[in-house]
C-alpha positions in Angstrom: 8.3 50.4 -70.7 7.6 51.6 -74.2 5.2 54.2 -72.8 8.0 55.7 -70.7 10.2 55.9 -73.8 7.4 57.6 -75.7 7.0 60.2 -73.0 10.8 60.8 -72.8 11.0 61.2 -76.6 8.2 63.8 -76.5 9.8 65.7 -73.6 13.2 65.8 -75.4 11.6 67.8 -78.2 11.1 70.7 -75.8 14.5 72.1 -74.8 13.2 75.5 -73.6 11.2 74.2 -70.5 13.5 74.2 -67.5 10.9 73.1 -64.8 9.9 69.5 -64.2 8.2 68.2 -67.3 6.1 65.6 -65.4 3.1 66.1 -63.2 2.4 63.4 -60.6 -1.0 62.7 -59.1 -2.0 60.2 -56.4 -5.7 59.2 -56.3 -6.5 57.3 -53.1 -9.7 55.5 -52.2 -11.1 54.8 -48.8 -10.3 51.4 -47.2 -12.6 48.8 -48.4 -13.5 50.6 -51.7 -12.7 48.5 -54.7 -13.6 50.3 -57.9 -13.8 48.4 -61.1 -11.1 48.9 -63.8 -13.6 50.8 -65.9 -14.4 53.2 -62.9 -10.7 53.7 -62.2 -10.1 54.6 -65.9 -13.0 57.1 -65.8 -11.8 58.7 -62.6 -8.2 59.0 -64.0 -9.7 60.6 -67.2 -11.7 63.1 -65.1 -8.7 64.0 -62.9 -6.5 64.6 -66.0 -9.1 66.8 -67.5 -9.6 68.7 -64.3 -5.9 69.7 -64.3 -6.1 70.5 -68.0 -4.0 67.6 -69.2 -6.6 65.5 -70.9 -4.7 65.6 -74.3 -1.3 64.7 -72.7 0.5 61.4 -72.4 0.2 59.7 -69.1 1.2 56.5 -67.3 -0.8 55.1 -64.5 -0.4 52.3 -62.0 -3.0 50.9 -59.6 -1.6 49.7 -56.3 -3.1 47.3 -53.8 -0.1 47.3 -51.5 -1.7 49.3 -48.7 -5.0 49.3 -46.8 -6.5 51.3 -49.6 -6.4 51.1 -53.4 -4.6 54.0 -55.0 -3.5 55.1 -58.4 -0.2 56.8 -59.3 -0.6 58.9 -62.4 2.5 60.5 -64.1 1.4 63.0 -66.7 3.7 64.5 -69.4 3.3 68.3 -69.1 4.7 68.7 -72.7 1.8 68.6 -75.1 2.4 65.8 -77.6 1.5 67.8 -80.7 2.2 71.5 -79.7 5.4 70.5 -77.8 4.8 73.3 -75.3 4.5 73.0 -71.5 
């Protein structure tokens, strides 16, 4: 919960941006795949870097509630130091 408050505080510092300040990504694995937590973290890092958000705040959740493991990643599009989108 504190992470969501941290993201909201950062987003509130940018009043000029009118578009959605969050970027959502779903990373899904094939049925039967069960990556380790370390592998999941590395994949998440690579995906964030690939969309040029490696320095941005993000909140992730791994779900096992379907036939395949998947990760929901919410990335703050507001840079935490530059405060620009």
